[in-house]
C-alpha positions as CSV (number, residue, x, y, z in Angstrom):
1,M,96.7,19.9,202.7
2,G,94.0,22.0,204.4
3,D,93.5,25.2,206.4
4,T,92.4,25.1,210.0
5,F,90.5,27.9,211.6
6,I,89.8,28.3,215.3
7,N,87.0,30.7,216.2
8,S,87.6,31.6,219.9
9,K,84.2,33.4,220.2
10,T,82.2,30.3,219.2
11,D,84.7,27.6,220.3
12,V,84.4,26.0,216.8
13,T,87.4,24.6,215.0
14,S,87.1,23.9,211.3
15,S,89.3,22.5,208.6
16,T,88.8,23.3,204.9
17,F,90.3,21.4,202.0
18,A,89.9,23.4,198.8
19,H,91.4,20.8,196.4
20,V,90.0,17.4,197.2
21,P,89.5,15.0,194.2
22,D,86.0,14.3,193.2
23,A,86.1,10.8,194.8
24,P,84.7,9.3,197.9
25,V,86.7,10.0,201.1
26,Q,86.9,6.8,203.2
27,S,88.6,8.2,206.3
28,F,89.9,11.4,207.8
29,E,92.6,11.6,210.5
30,L,93.6,14.8,212.2
31,T,96.9,14.9,214.1
32,L,97.6,17.9,216.3
33,P,100.8,18.7,218.1
34,Q,100.8,18.0,221.8
35,G,101.9,20.4,224.6
36,K,102.0,24.1,225.1
37,Y,101.2,25.2,221.5
38,S,98.6,22.6,220.6
39,A,95.6,23.9,218.7
40,L,93.2,22.2,221.1
41,A,93.3,22.0,224.9
42,A,91.5,19.5,227.1
43,N,89.8,20.1,230.4
44,G,89.9,16.9,232.4
45,N,90.8,13.3,231.4
46,L,89.6,12.7,227.9
47,C,90.0,8.9,228.5
48,Q,87.1,9.0,231.0
49,Q,84.6,10.5,228.6
50,N,82.5,9.4,225.7
51,L,83.5,12.0,223.0
52,S,81.9,13.0,219.8
53,M,82.3,15.9,217.4
54,P,79.7,17.6,215.2
55,T,80.8,17.0,211.6
56,A,79.6,18.7,208.5
57,F,80.8,17.9,204.9
58,T,79.8,19.7,201.8
59,A,80.6,17.9,198.5
60,Q,81.6,19.6,195.3
61,N,78.0,19.0,193.9
62,G,76.5,20.7,197.0
63,A,75.3,17.6,198.8
64,T,75.8,17.8,202.6
65,L,76.3,15.4,205.4
66,N,75.9,16.4,209.0
67,Q,76.6,13.9,211.8
68,D,78.2,13.4,215.2
69,T,81.5,11.6,214.8
70,H,82.8,9.4,217.6
71,I,86.3,10.5,218.8
72,E,88.7,7.8,219.9
73,V,91.5,8.9,222.3
74,E,94.8,6.9,222.0
75,G,96.7,5.7,225.0
76,C,93.8,5.2,227.3
77,S,93.6,2.3,229.8
78,N,91.7,-0.8,228.8
79,T,91.0,-1.8,232.4
80,L,87.8,-1.3,234.4
81,S,88.8,1.1,237.2
82,L,87.4,2.5,240.4
83,I,87.9,6.3,240.2
84,S,86.4,7.3,243.6
85,K,84.1,6.1,246.4
86,S,82.2,7.8,249.1
87,V,79.9,6.7,251.9
88,K,77.2,8.9,253.5
89,K,75.0,7.2,256.1
90,R,74.0,3.9,254.5
91,T,74.7,4.9,250.8
92,L,77.8,4.0,248.9
93,K,78.6,5.9,245.7
94,L,81.2,4.5,243.3
95,V,82.5,6.3,240.3
96,V,83.7,3.6,237.9
97,Y,85.6,4.0,234.6
98,A,84.7,1.5,231.9
99,P,86.9,1.2,228.8
100,E,84.1,0.0,226.5
101,G,80.3,-0.6,226.4
102,G,78.7,-3.1,228.7
103,K,77.2,-3.3,232.2
104,V,78.9,-3.0,235.6
105,T,77.2,-4.3,238.8
106,A,78.2,-3.6,242.4
107,S,76.9,-5.8,245.1
108,G,77.7,-7.0,248.6
109,K,76.3,-8.8,251.6
110,G,73.3,-7.0,253.1
111,V,73.1,-4.3,250.4
112,S,71.1,-3.8,247.3
113,N,72.7,-4.3,243.9
114,G,73.6,-1.2,241.9
115,S,74.4,-1.3,238.2
116,K,75.0,1.0,235.2
117,S,75.2,0.3,231.5
118,Y,77.9,1.9,229.5
119,S,77.7,2.9,225.8
120,G,81.5,3.4,225.4
121,R,84.5,4.7,227.3
122,E,83.1,6.7,230.1
123,N,82.7,7.2,233.9
124,Q,79.4,6.3,235.6
125,T,78.3,6.7,239.2
126,I,76.8,3.6,240.8
127,T,74.8,3.9,244.0
128,V,74.5,1.0,246.4
129,I,72.2,1.1,249.5
């Protein structure tokens, strides 16, 4: 069991576990209540972002580990989706959601191809002229 502290001035949330056995920790899972009284709030759709969290561990012997940890959001669509489209003069802009890394290409008769590479779950804007 740990203690969680939310610093509203710096927007940093930390969890401290005072009594962890002197053994390797293979995984860490944090589950927060949803809804009105949740400890964290989201601005926008978390499924359409590639999320990471700065992580710092300090071992009992003083050794430290600092890294960015990938955050996986549960319940997101696994389907490539068109989020929005707009046309101005002869330029088409597409915002496409990709559920995983890869490359998306948009093409059509009489237009140049537009493509974007994705590193993970995220939105990208593809421009086709």
